N, C-alpha and C positions, 0 to 999 in steps of 0.2 A: 604499539603496533605488534601484531602477531609475528613471532620470530620466523615461522615458516614463510610467510609472505615477504618478510624483510629479506630473507635468504633468496627468494625467488626474484625479487627486484635486482639484487646484486648479480645474480646469475644471468639475467637478461642484459644487464649492463655489460658484463663480460663478454657475452655473445654478440653485442652490438645491436640487440633487439630493443634496448632502452637508451634514451639520451642522457647524457650527464646532467643537463639542466633539470630534467624531470626528477632524477634521483636526488640532486641537491635540493630541490624544492621540497621533496618528501622529507629528507633528513632534517632540514631546517624547521619544518612544522613539528616533527616529532620532538626535536631537542628543546625548542622554546615554547611549544604548545600554542603557536599562533600560525595563522595563514599570512604569508608574506604578501603585502600588496592589496588585500581585500578586507572588507569590513566584517569579517567573520573569522571566528576561531573554530576551525574544523576539527571535530572529534574523530580522528582516525583510529582511536583505540576502541571505539564503540562496538565494532563487530567482534573483537576478541572478548569483550566483557558481556555483551548482550546478545550476540548471535547474528546481528544484522548491522550494516553500516548506518551512519547518519543519513537522515532524509532532509532534503532541502524544501523548506516552505517558501514558495516563490513570491507570495504577496508582499509587496513593499520593497523588494530587493531590485537592484539595477540588473539589467541583462549581463553587464560586465561582471558583476559580483557572482551571479549564478555560473557563468562560464568558468570563472576562476576557481570556485568551489568544486565544480565538476572535475576540473583539471587535476586538483589536488587529490580528490577521491580516486580518480582514475590512476594517478601516479602510485597510489597505495594498492592498486589492483583490487579495488572494491567496486561492486556494482553501485550505479547511481540512480536515484529516484528524486524527482522534484514534483511537487504538487502545487495546485492553484497558480498555474503559469499563465500569463497573458501572451498575446501573439508576438509581441516584440521580444519577450524573453525566449519564446520557443524558436523564433527565427535566428536568434544569437547562438543558441545552444546547438541548432542543427548546422549552422555555418561552421562552428568550431569542431563539431563531432558529427560527421555525416551518418554514423551508425546509430544515431539516436532514434528511439522508438517513441513516437508522439501519439497521444490519444487526445484529439481535439475536444471531444465530448467531456472526457474526464479532466481536461486541463493539466495533463501530466506529461512529463518527459522522462524516459529512463534509458540507461545504457546497461546492457548485460555483458559483463566482462568474462565471467567463467561459464562458458556455454556448456561445460561438462558437468555442471552441478546437477544432481539428481532432482527430479520432480517428485515431491513427496506430499502425501495427504490429499484429501478431497474436500473442497469447500463449494457450497452453492451460495451464490449471491442472488437474492430474490427481491424484485421490486413489486410494489403494489400497483403502480402505474408508470406509464412511459415518462411522465414528468419527473419522476424520481431517478431517471437513468443517469444523469451527470454524477450524482452522488454514488450510485451503484457502480459506475465505470471507474470511479476513483478506487473503490474497494477492489475491483477486479484487477486494476493495474498494479495496486499494492501486492496482491497475492501473486501475480505473475513475477514481480520483482523479487518476491520471497521464494520463488520456485515451488509454488504449490499448484496442484491441479485444481482448476477453478471453472465452474459453469455459471453462466448468467441466465436466470429464468425471469422473464419480464412480464409485467402486466397481469398479475394473478391476484389483485386485490380483493377485499371482502365484498365489494359491490357485485362481484360475480364469483361466488365461492366455488362453483364447479370447475373454474379454470385451475385452481390449485390442485384439486383432487387427482387429476391425471398425472401429476408429478410426484405424489406422495411416496409411492414405492421407491422411486429413484432417490428422493431426499433421505430415505432411511439408510442409505449407504454412505452418506456423508459423515466426515469427522466433525464438522462444524458448519453452521449456516449464518449468513449475514442477511438480515431482513431490512430492507430500505423502504420506508413508508412515510408519507405525510398525512394530511387530513387528520383522522382520529387515531391513526397508528395502530389499528387493531391487528393488522396482518401478522405481527411478530407473535402474538399470543396464539393465533390459529396455527401457525407453522409449528410452534413449540409443542403443541399438543399431539403432533403427528410424529416427532422424532425423538430419539434418545441421544441427543448430543447437544452441546451448547449452541444457543441462538443469540447472536449479537444484534440487538436491535439498533438501527440507525434512523432516528427521526429526521425528516427533511422539513424545510421551510415552505413546502408546497401546501397550499390550502387557501381558503377564503379568510375574511376579516378575523373571525374569532379563533382562527388557528394560531394567532399571535406569532407568526413567523416560525412556526414549528414547536412552540411551547406546548400547545395542546397535545400534539403527538408524543412529545417527550414525556409529559406527565402521564399520559395513558399507558405508555410502555413501562414506565417506572412502577406503575400500579398493576402490572400484569399479575394474574393469578398463576401463570405458568412459572414453575420453579426454575426452569432452565433458561430463562431469559435474562440477559445482562444488557444494560443500555449505555450507549456512548452519547456524545454530545450531538447537537443539531447539525446536520449536513456533514458529519465527520466520517465520510467514507473511508478515509485512510485508517482511522483508529479502529473502525469495525473490522476492516479487512486485515489489519495487522494482528489483532488479537485472535481472530479466527486462524490465521496463518501460523501463528506460534503453536497453537494446539494441534493443527493438522500436521505440521512437520514433526512434532514430537511423536505423534501416533504413527506417522509414515516411517520414522526412524526405527521405532520398535518393531514394526511389521517386517522391515527389511532385515533387522538384526535377528 
């Protein structure tokens, strides 16, 4: 755990702004490397090592487990993000933490602890069609959790190429782009040829039979002629957003410095 945050927790305990139980829970997890009472070992040191806290992948977890993990992350004064949440999990987290920000379309839940953290960098999340929106919204929520400036540009796929052209000048000001597309996945290459920044291509499982659940878009993106395209897994909005956010925040930090 980061020493400054550890000191902050103790200072809040001294002022009465933090409970003894929460501090004890945090200390126990740090000392023995385990989360007491839940089926997860929360990595509270990840923010100090990697720049961002651990993210909760909701699929397969009980609502109680997610609430417990969030409680432990919050006790360490770290921001929370959970992806692939179902309605029962969302309801449990909202009941335990009313400040939770939920995006139903993205199936995410997040809690921003440090509201003073600077917004750094500029990222555009671009969708080929509105059917790709759930994956794109997951990328958007990830970038908001990372405190990056983010804009969502929707429904500009190659079936109507003129729709993208009116956004090109704006896209040139971005530090990174995330392109979310199913079908043949051509949009990533088209965007990449207009911008001088990394383009993270996210294939989606949108498409008819021979799209093979997104495999056709994945292979198309991997075979892109555009040198600035990097590809993540099918429907991996979180991964595309995270990689773009890491780059954008680094650029933003340099610009501020």
